[in-house]
C-alpha positions as a printed Julia matrix, in Angstrom:
101×3 Matrix{Float64}:
 167.23  84.72  175.81
 165.55  84.54  172.41
 167.9   82.62  170.11
 165.82  83.62  167.09
 167.52  87.02  167.23
 170.79  85.3   166.32
 169.67  82.11  164.57
 166.88  82.99  162.14
 165.58  79.98  160.2
 163.99  82.31  157.65
 167.45  82.99  156.21
 167.69  79.34  155.07
 166.11  78.4   151.73
 164.04  75.22  151.32
 166.91  73.3   149.71
 169.27  74.09  152.59
 166.52  73.41  155.13
 165.94  69.98  153.6
 169.63  69.13  153.87
 169.81  70.34  157.46
 166.72  68.36  158.4
 168.21  65.24  156.79
 171.46  65.65  158.74
 169.72  66.45  162.03
 167.46  63.42  161.76
 170.39  61.07  161.22
 171.8   58.86  163.97
 175.13  60.65  163.5
 173.67  63.88  164.85
 171.64  62.33  167.64
 174.24  59.79  168.81
 177.51  61.65  168.17
 177.35  65.35  167.25
 174.71  66.57  169.72
 176.36  64.8   172.68
 179.71  66.22  171.54
 178.32  69.77  171.51
 176.67  69.26  174.9
 179.94  67.93  176.36
 181.93  70.9   175.01
 179.31  73.27  176.46
 179.49  71.55  179.85
 183.3   71.66  179.74
 183.21  75.43  179.11
 180.74  75.92  181.96
 183.03  73.92  184.28
 186.01  76.03  183.23
 184.09  79.15  184.25
 184.14  77.85  187.83
 187.95  78.0   187.81
 188.57  81.62  188.75
 192.38  81.35  188.55
 194.32  83.87  186.53
 196.03  81.06  184.59
 192.65  79.86  183.28
 191.6   83.4   182.51
 194.8   83.97  180.55
 194.24  80.76  178.58
 190.44  81.01  178.21
 189.03  84.46  179.05
 185.54  84.63  180.56
 184.15  86.33  177.44
 185.49  83.5   175.26
 183.86  80.85  177.44
 180.58  82.74  177.74
 180.49  83.26  173.98
 181.13  79.57  173.38
 178.38  78.54  175.78
 175.86  80.92  174.22
 176.83  79.82  170.71
 176.43  76.12  171.5
 173.14  76.76  173.32
 171.94  78.66  170.27
 172.98  75.94  167.85
 171.32  73.23  169.92
 168.14  75.32  170.16
 168.22  76.0   166.41
 168.77  72.34  165.58
 165.93  71.31  167.89
 163.65  73.9   166.32
 164.57  72.76  162.8
 163.78  69.15  163.65
 160.46  70.13  165.26
 159.39  72.4   162.41
 160.34  70.01  159.63
 158.62  67.13  161.42
 155.43  69.17  161.8
 155.6   70.25  158.14
 155.97  66.64  157.01
 153.01  65.56  159.14
 150.89  68.43  157.86
 151.92  67.78  154.24
 151.13  64.06  154.54
 147.73  64.81  156.06
 146.89  66.99  153.07
 148.26  64.75  150.29
 147.45  61.25  151.57
 144.09  59.56  151.52
 142.62  57.9   154.6
 143.63  54.47  153.27
 147.24  55.55  152.77
C-alpha cells in the first residue's frame, strides 16, 4: 500500500514541517509516542484474531482495520518526515559550510 496517497507531505508548509521534524526528533516521540502507537496497533491486530460476536459488536472489523491502517500510515509518514528532513539538513550543511566547519 502506498501511504503517500493518504499522507501527502506536500500539503505541509515549511513552518509546519519544521515543527513536525522538531517533535519527531525529540526523545518524547522516540521513547514514548512511537512505542505507544505501535502498541495500540498491535493490540488492534490481536483483537482481530478474536472472532467472537461480542468483540465484533464492541469493535467491528472495519473499525480495527481502519485503526491499523491509520497507525501504519502515521508511523510511515513520521519516518518519512524524519528521513527527509535529516537529508535536507545534511544537504543544506554541505552547501553552506566550508570544509573547515
